[in-house]
N, C-alpha and C positions, 0 to 999 in steps of 0.2 A: 266587578263587572255587574251591570244592572241585570236583574232578573226579568225576563220577558216571556210572554206566551209565544208559543211557535207551533207550527204544524208539523214538525218533524224533530227528532232528537239532534243535538249537535253532532256534527261529523267528528269533531276532535275537540275535546274539552281543553286541551293544551293550546289550542289557536285562539288567541285573544281578539274577539270581534265584539264591538259594541252592539251591532245588530246582524242578525242573520234570519233567513226565512222570508215568509211573505210580508209585504210592506203593510197590507191591511191589518195584519195580526200583531203588529208591534204596539207596545204600550206608548202612552202620550209622552212619558219621560224620555224614552229612548228616541222617539221622533224628534222631540225638541233638541236633544243633544246633538243630533245629526244635522238638523236644519239651522239651528241658531249658532253660527259659527263666529258671531261678532264677539271679539275678546273684551271682557270687562277689565278695564285698566287697574292693575294693582295700585291702591292708593300711594304705596311706597314709590312706585315707578313715577307717579304723576308728581309727587312732591320732589324727588331727587332730580327729575327732569327740569322742573321749574327752577330749582336751585342752580342748575347748570347754566340755564338760560340767563338767569339773573347775573351770575358771575361773568358771563361773556359780555354781557350788556354793560357791566360796571368796569371790568378791567381788561376786556378784550384779549390781546395775545398773551398776557401774563396768566390769565385764567387757562387758556389752551395749553400752554407749556405745563402748568402745574397739573392738569388733567392727564396729559401724556405721561407724566411721572407717576401719578397715582393709579391710573387705570391701565396703562400699557406698559408700565415699567421702563419707559424711555426717557432719556435725558436729551432734550432738543435745545439747540442754540438758536436755530431759526425754524420757522414752520414750513417754508416753501422748499420743495425739492428741486434742484437745479436741473435743467433740461439734460445736461450731460449725463446725469445719472439715469434718466429714462433711456437715453440712447446706449448707454453701456449696458443696461439690462436687456434691451432689445438684441443688441449684437451678442450678448452671451446666452440668449435663450437657445434651448435645444432646437436644432433645425426643423425637426418633425413638428414640434409644438408650435413653433413659429408659423409654419406653413398652415397649421390648423386654425390658428388665430387670424392669419391673413385671409383664409377662405371664409371664415365666419364674418369678419369685417367687410369683406367684399360682398357677401350675400346680403348682409343687413343693409349696406349702401344701395344695392340694386333694388331690393324690395321696397326700402323707404322712398328711394328716388321715384319709383313708379307711383307712389301714393302721395307725392307732393301736392299740397292744395294750390289751386290756380286762381287767378283773378277772374271774377264773374261779373257780368254786366247784364242789367235788365232795362228795358224800355217799356214800362207799363202803359204809357200813352205817347204819341208823337211830341217830341220836345222835352221829354223828362228821361233823364238818365241817371241811374243809381248803380254805383260800382262798389263791389266789395273786394278788397285787396289784401292778401296775407303778407304781413311785414315780419321778417325774422326778429326774435327777441335779441335785445342787446347783449345780454350776458346770462348764462345759466350755470347752475352748479349741479354737478353729477356726484352722488355719494356712491363709493364702491366699498362694500363691507369688507372687513378684515377680521382680525382677532384669530379664532381657532382656524379659519380657512380663508383662502383668497379667492376672490371672484372677478377674474378678468372679464368673464362674459357679461357681468352686469355693468361693467365700465363701458364695454363696446356697444351694449344695448341702449345706453343712454347717450354716449358721445357721438356715435357715428350718425344716428338720426338728426342730432343736433347740428353736426357739421353739414349734412346733406340739406337741412332746411335753411342754411345760411345764418345760423347765429353768430353774432359778432365776436363773442368770446366764451370759451368754454373752460371752466375750471373744475378740478376734481379734488374732492377731500376723501382720504382713505387712511385708516389707522396706521401709526408706525408700529413696527416690531420693537423688541427690547433694544435692537441696535440704532433705533431712531429712524430707520428707513422702512417705507412701505414694502410690501412683498414685491420681489423682482418681477414676477409674472404680471402684476397689476401695473407696475412702472412700464413694462414692455407694451402692455395693451394700451396705455396712455400715449406712448410714442407712435404705436400703429394708428390709433384713432385721431392722431394730430390734435390733441387738445392743447390749449394755451398755457395753463399752469396747473401744478400739482402741488397740494398741501398735505403734509403728514398730520392730519387732524382727523379723529374719529369720533364715533358716537353722537350723542345729543349736542356735545360741544361743536361738532362740525356743522350741524344743521344751524345752530344759533349763529355761528360765524358767518355762514353764507347768507343767512336771512338778515342779519343786523350789520354785518361788516365790522371788521377790526382793522388795525394798522397794517396788517399783512394781508388778511383775506378780504377780497372785495366783496361788496354786497351784490347779490344776484337778482334776477327778475323772477327766476322760478328754479325750484330744486326738484331733481329727479333721483330715483334710484332706491333700492330695497335696503332694509337694515333691520336691526333687532328692536325689541319693544321700546327702548329708550329713543331710538332714532324716530320710530313711528309716532311716539307721543310728542317729541319735539316738533315734528312737522305740524301736528294738530295744534300744538300751543301757539305756533308762530304763524298760522295760516292768515292771520290779519296783516302780517308784515310782509309775507312773501307768498307766491303761488306754489302749489305743490302738485305732485302727481296723485294718482288715486290713492285713498287710504289702504294701506297694506298690512296683511297679516300672515300667518303660516300658510304654506303651500297646500293646494287642495287639488284633487282629481275626482271627477265623475266619469265612470265608464258606463256607457249606455249601449247595452248589447242585446242582441236576440240569440236564438238557439244555434245560429250558424257560426257564432264566434268560438274562438279557441281559448280554453280554460287557462293554459300556460301563459298565453299572451296577456289575458287580463291580470293574472297574478303578478306577472313580471312588471307591468305598468304600475299597478297599485303599490308594490313595494318600492319601486324606484321614486315614487313621490313620497312615500312614507318615510324614507331614510333622511329626508331634509330636516325634520323636526319632530319631536314627540307630540307636538300639537297639530301636525299636519292632519287634514281630513281627506280620507280616501274611501270612496264608496262605488261599489258596482251594483248597478240596477239591471237585472236580467228580465227581459220580456219573455214570458213563458205562459202559454195558456193552460198548462197542467197544474194540478194542485200542489205538486211539489216540483222543483226545478232541478233536473239532473245536471245541468250546466252549473248552477249555483253550488252544487255539491262537488263537482269536479274543480271549480274555482278554489273552494276552501282546501280541498286536498292539495292543490298546486301551491297555495299560499304556505301550507304547512311544509311541503317538501322543500320549497325554495328558501324559506326562512332558516332552515336547518343549516345552510352553508352561507348565508348572507353575512358579509363583514360587519354590518351595522344592524344586526338583528335586534339588539335591545332597543334602539330608537325606533325601529319599525314595529316591534311589538307594542311599545308604548302608544304609538300613533293609531294602530289598529284597535287597541283596547278602548282609547278614549274617543276616537272620532272615525272608526273604520266599520265597514259593513259590506256584506254581500246579501242583497236582498232581491226579490223578484216580484213582478207586477204581471197582471194577466193581459193588459191592453198596452199597445204602443202609444196611443193618445194619452193614456194616463202617465205613461213614462215621460213623455214630452212635457206634458203640463208640469209634472214634478221637476224636470231638468230646468225648465225656464223659471221655476220659483226657487230652486236651489242656487242658480246662477253661478256655476262653477268657474274657477280660475281656469283650469284646463278641462276640457271635455273630450273624451275619446269615444268616437262613434264606431261601433262594430256591429253592423247590421248587414243583412243580405243585400246584394246589389239592386234587387228589384224595389227594395224599400228606401235605399240610401238618399236619393234626391228629394223625396217627399219628407223624410225625416229632417234632413239637413236645413231644408227651406223653413221648417217649422220651429227650429231651434233658434231663439232670438237672444237669449241671455246667457252669454259665456264670455270669459276672457279671450279664449281662442279655442277652436274646434279642430280636432285631428281626425281625419276621415280614413279609416281602414287600418288593418293590422300592422302594416309596414310603416305607418305615419306615426312612429313612437313619439311621445312627448319629449323624450331626450333630444330628439332631432330638433324640436322647436326651441328647446332650452338653449341651444348652442348654435345651430348651423343652418337652419333653413332661411334665415334672414328676417323672419317675423320676429316681433319683439317678445322678450319673455317678462317684461315689467307689465304685470297684469293685475286687475282688481280681484280682491279676494273677498271672503265672507259675505257673499251675496251682493257685493257692490257692483257686480257686472250687470245688475239690473239697470244701473244709471251710469256706470262708467265704462270706458273702453280701454283697451291696451295701449301702451305708450306708442306714439307715432309722430311723424313730422308735424301733425296738427298741434301737438303739445309744445312745439318750439316756436310758434308764430303767434301773433295777435292780428285781429282783423281791423283794417281801416275801411271805412265806408265813406265814400264821397258822392255828392249829388250835384247835378247841374239841371237848371231849368231855363229854357230859351224864353225870350220875351213873349212869344206867341203862346206858349204853354202856361207862362205866369198869368196871361189875361184869361186863359180857359179855367185856371184853378182858382182864381181870386174870389169869386162869389161863393163857392162852396166852402173854402177855407174861412171866409169871413163869417158864414153862418155857424161854422163849428166854434170859432172863437167866441162869437157872441153868446152861443149856448153855454160856453164854460165861463163867461164873465171875464174875458180877457180882451178888452177893447183895443189895446195896443196892437195885439196880434191881428185883429180884424182890420184895423186901419193900415197896417203894413201890407196885408194881403190886397187890400182894395186899391191900393196905390197903383197896381198893375192892371186894374180892370180895363182900362182903356188903351193898354199898350197894343201896338200893331206890330206884327212881325216884319223884320226886314228881310226881304226876298232878294238874294243876289240877282243881278241881271245876267242874261244869257245862261240860265241854268239848264236849258234844254240841250241835249247833245246834238252836234251838227249832223245833218243828214249825210248819208254815205254819197260819196262822189259818184255821179252817174258815168262819168267818162273815165273812171279808173280803169287801167288796163287789167285784164284778168290774167292771173299767174298761170303759166303753162302747167300741164298735168306732169310733165317730167322735163329735165333739163339734159342737154347734151353733155358729153364728156368735156368738151372745150367750148366755153362761151367765147363768142368773137370779141367780147370787150374785156376779157380776163387779162391780168398782168402775166407776161411770160414767166417772170421769176417765180410765180406760184405753181408752175407746171410740176416742178420736182420737190415741192414742199409736202411732206407726208402728214396725214393726220396722226397725232400722238396716240398710240393705242398699246398699252402694256399687256393686252390680252388677259385681263383679270375676270374671267367668268366667275360668277358667284359660287362660293364653296362654303361649307360650314365653319371652317377655320381658315381665314385668309391672313397669312403672315408675309405679304408681299409689299406693303406700302409703308412700312415703318412707323405707323401712327401709334398713338398711345392707346394700348389695349386694356388699360384700367379704367378708361372712360373719362369724363369731363371733371374738371375741378368742381367741388359741391356748390360753392357761392356762385361761380359762373353759370352752372347749371340752373340754379334757382333764378338767377337774373334772366337767362334766356327764356325759361318757362313762364316767367311772370311779366314779360315785356308788355308794357302798355300799348294799346292799339295805336296811339298817337305816334309811336316811334315807327310804325309801318306805314301809316298814311301820310307822314310828311317825310321831306328829304332829310337824309342824314347830314351831319356837318360836312362842310366843304372839304377840309383836309384833315379831320380828325385831330383837332388841337389837343383835346382833353386826353385822348389816348397817347399822343406824342409825349405829353408830360410824364405820364406813368411809364411809358417805354423808356424814356430817357433816364428816369430814376433807376429802372431795373438794369439798363445796359451800362450806366456810368457815363452817359453823354449829356448833352444839353438839347432841349426841344428844337433849336434852330438846325440842329445836325441830323434830324430825323425825317424820313419820307415814309409814308405807310401806302399799302396797296392791297389788292385782292390776292393774297398769298404771295410768296417771294417770287413766283413766276411772273406776277404783274410787274414787280419792281425790276426783275431782270429784263423783261420785254421793254418796258418804258425806258430804262437806262440805255439799252441798245439803241433805241430810237433817238434818244437824246444826244449820244455821243458818237454814233457810227455814221460816217459819210457813206453815200451809196457806193458800193464796191470795195470798201475798206475791209480789212481783215478782223475777224474774231478768231482768237486762237485759244484752244483749250487743251489741257492735258487729258488723255484718254486711259482708261475708261472714266466717264464721269456722267453728270446729269444729262439725260437723253434729249431734254429740251433745248439745250443750247444751240445745237446746229439748226433746229427747226426755227428758234427765235431769230437766228442770224439771218436765214433765208427769207423769213417773213419780212424782215426789215431791209431787204435789199443789200445785205452784207455778205462777205465771202467767208465761209468757215474753213479753218485749218485745224485738224486734230492731230496731236502729237503723242505717241504712245509713252506712257510713263516708264520710269527706269525700274529696274528689277527690285529696288527697295521700296517700291510704291510712292516714290517722290517724283514731282514732275521733272521732265527733262527741260530745264529752264533755257539752257543755251539754244535748243532747237526752237522753243516757244518764242524767244526773243528775235531769233533769226527771221521769223515770219513776219517781222515789222508789224505787229498787231496795234490797231486802233484800240481794240479792247482785249485784254488778256483775262480769261475766266480761269479761276482756281477755286478748289473746294476743300474745306477742312472742317470736320473729318470728311474724307472723300467717300462718295457714293459711286460704286458699291463696296469699296474695300474697306472702309472704316478707318484709314490711316489718316493721321494728322499731319498737316503740312509743316515742315521744318521752318522755325521762325526765320533763320538766316536766309532761307530761299525766299520767303515772302518779302523781306526787307530788300533784298537784292531786286526782286521783281519791281518793287514800287520805285526804287532808285533808277532802274535802267529801262523800264517799259517806255516805249514812245508815246503811249496813251493812257487810258484809264485801266486800272486793275479792279476786277470784280472778285471779291472773295465771299463765296457762299458758305455761310456758317449755319446751315438749317439744323445741324446736329450739335452745336457748340455746348449746349447744356449738359450733354452726356460726356463731353470730353473734358469740361472743367478748364479749357483754355479758349482765349479769344483775342482778335486783333483789333478790337475796338479802340484800345489805347493808341495804336499805331494810326487809325483813321482820324483820330483827333489831332495829329501832328503833321499830316500831309494833305495835299489837296487832290491826289489822284488815286485815292483808295476808297471804293464803296464796299462796305460790309453788308451783306444781305442776310437777314435772319427771318425766322417764321415762328408762328405760334401753333403750327400744325403738329408738331411732333411732341416735345416735352409738355406742352400746355394741353394737349388733347382736343384741340379746336380745329382739326383739319377740315371738317365739313363747313366751317365758317369762313375760311380763307382769310387769314390775317397775316400779312407779311409786312416787313419794314426794312429800310435801308438806313445805314449810318455812315456819314462822311462829312466832308467840308460843307459849310452853309451853301456856298455857291454851287457845289456839286449836287447836293440834293435839291436845290432849288430847280436846277434844269430838269432833274428827273421828275419832279412834281409838275413842271410845265408840260412834259411830255405825257405824264399819266393823266392829268386832268382832274377835275373836282368829282366829288361823289362816288369815288371808286371803292369805298369801304362802307358796306351796307350798316344800317343802324343797329340791327341786332347783333352783328358781328363786332361792332365798335364797343357796345355797351357790355357785352359778354366778355370780351377780352379785357376791358377795363376793370371789371369785377374780379377776374382772375388775378390780374396784377396787383390789385389793392387788397384782396382778401385771401387769396388761395396760394400764396408763394410757399407756405409750409407744405402744403399738399403736393405742389409741383416738385419741390426738392425731395420730398419722401419718395415720390414715384419715379423720379430720376435715379435716385439711389437704388431702388428696387430693380429698375431696368439694368443698371450696371452690374448689380449682384447676380441677376438672372442671366445676363450675358456671359459672365465668367463661369456661372454654373453650367450653362449649356455648352460652352466651349469645352469644359472638362468633360462633360458627358460624351461629346463627339470624339475627344482625343481618346478616351477609353474604348471607343469603337474603331480606332485606327485612323481617324481623319486628322487633318491639321488646319483648323480654321486660321484665317489670317488675323493678325492682332487688330482688334477693333476699338475705337474710341467713341462709337456711336450706339444707337440702340438696335443694332443688327449685327449679325455675323456673316462674313463672306467665307463659304466652305468649298474648297476644291473637291469635286466630286466627279468621277468619270461618267460620261453620257448624261450630263446634268439635265439636258432638255428632257430626255426620256425618263430620267428619275422624277423630274418635276411633274410630267404628265401622269406617271404612275401614283405619285402622291396626291394629285388632284382627283384621280379615280377613287382615292380612299377619303376624300373630303377635306384635304389639307393642302393649302397652297404655299409654296416657297417660290421665289423668283430665280429662274435660271439665267446665267450669264455664260454664253458659250465662248470659249477661246479667248479669255482675258490675257492680255500681254504678259508674258512671263509666268503665268499662273495656269492657264488652261480653263477647262469647264469649271464652273462654280455655281453654287446655290447661295443666294442671299436670303437670309431668314431674319424676319423681325422679331424681337424679344418682347415677351409679355408675361402675364402671370404664369407661375411654374405649372399649374395643371394643364394650361394650353400647351406649354413646351413638352410636357410628357406626352400629350397627344400627338405633337409633331414628331417627336422621336419614334414613337410606335409606327407612324405612317413612313418615316424615313427608313427605318429599319426594313420594313416590309418592301418598300419600293426599291431600295438598293439591292436587296437580295433578289427581287424579281428581275431587275434590269441587269445587274453586273454579276449576279451569282455569288 
């Protein structure tokens, strides 16, 4: 340990600290040791890394397989890990650990989605438009370290933001174990993060493979992720071939504290970072106006006490002895200046509340700042959603932590109108002359005499003077109203806002990432111009997804629009619309709106429609729903086929929840001319607010619906966002459908354990028989949680319908349900 001058004797000579005492009294060698954290690369590491890169460049996969044998003790036949192995690893993961990984991934996605870059537009002068647009990278590589430990958190920190940013393809390289497989927890994280490919390749060879490309490993546009010294060196040597994240070194923490801070908290945080690596840098700077700092003394005592029982004490002691310190300064401004110069990877701010805002505003150079004692760095490492891939060794003076910005490149485009060109031409000509570029000058001056073309009739018409003034209020019955509308109610499910709404069966995991990026970065022209007439491009994508052909597709503003338009297309005034009950509440409303007569027939005790009674009503339109809303039951195929054979008119089959059931009747709609299958992107796709619905049937059938529906019924933002989801987000959709099904069964089991018997469901909700369901629903709302009551369902009685979502939300639901049922039913 370096000898230094100090204003007080060491607290405990057994505590290895590179620096202690007043910062002003440290010798220059100690100061340099603490401040200069840039690692000097061992020439051996540089040479070995260069040899690895050269081998990968020359022999590609063969070099990687040989390295796996030599460095990892693994015999590989292929480098790529099949997706089935990720899925198996995820399925076998401890449920509690899986829940933690899911929560981390969800928070990372939420935080990074909020930080997505957006298109920006500037008009410096009239007629000049300059636009900067973020475009996702085509392919990125994520390195997930392995070897002595597995780091699923690092994989999530790289892959989830990449997916949120809309990257076209995400590949992961991670070292194999002796059995040739990467760590199961890393494979499980790859499945959760929905990456595209995984390769059992580690170290500098992985970086070289992603930078240069091999027969198996594709070349990427950028490489992200931490690693050992060889990985870091490989990135630096290959920076001319591929973009990389910030240069990375050992972990580091700066604690900036005043006398109000707790010594045990400071010691605990320092040791948590010191356990990473013997080269980790951990430094506490205490602001204290006294000549000696009692807090610094207490921190040293706490370090010694906590070290005594620390599992990784040897690593911690090495880090503290090499680059650890507890020092004090007399001025907060001096400490801030030091902190900005030191530019820590992690900075923990522990100051009095009266100082916090001022100090936080002045701290400009840090990978990330943790504010307050409860904001442990460990939370940021795993769970807050902020990224833990951060600059080290003072690089935070010029680099930032990993974010969605790292997964896009910017495209700038410019447009100059003829009038603006005429205005610019003389000045640009003079600039070009001064720089000796006559062709530039001539090009600019070509526009000098241009005159702007002003469209005729650009002034808005004057308001009509004889326009009738709207009355202040309308009477209950207008004299010119249609009589059939007298008994048509407004649809109102009584959904007053609550903190947790589980009433509408939408996707509670959010939007698919590429779809969200498309929506957020929609060009203005998409809004100022009309959308496509009948969404032809979207029909192509929907046809591929559904297994139909585009001429059998009709789109609309939600499945409601398809149902309404189809009733208008096929229902003669006064003809019958028959529906099994209970079912979608809008069906009788749509029927009455279109001058049709609604007949509802109670379903059988087995939750199947009473087809004999329905057919006896001689319906022009027969409405069926599978899975049924609200029960979740799937319609028996034989009943559907009989309905199609025997119905006197058209059969509507509402498949709003088909993705969760895994069964569909689209194949039947391809063979008959009187079946219209209606589906939506509101549920499984998470696009309920954009209202994208579609119908599938015989070409002549859907053509008549399209005539009734009319043009421009799908807005441009909805169309393009839905298209992006279908083209790029299907893996995300499948993953979250599977999660919904898994959590539905988990919720059902939790309710069974409470003595309830949920109806078997094939949708993303459960229908649960509950005594006094309306009162229970009201009691739950009073607790901030909403489930939808259905009183007196045929053969069932009172029920609650509960949407399924992430498990933490369902735990909140169960707490409110338990309290509410106890309150109402005792």
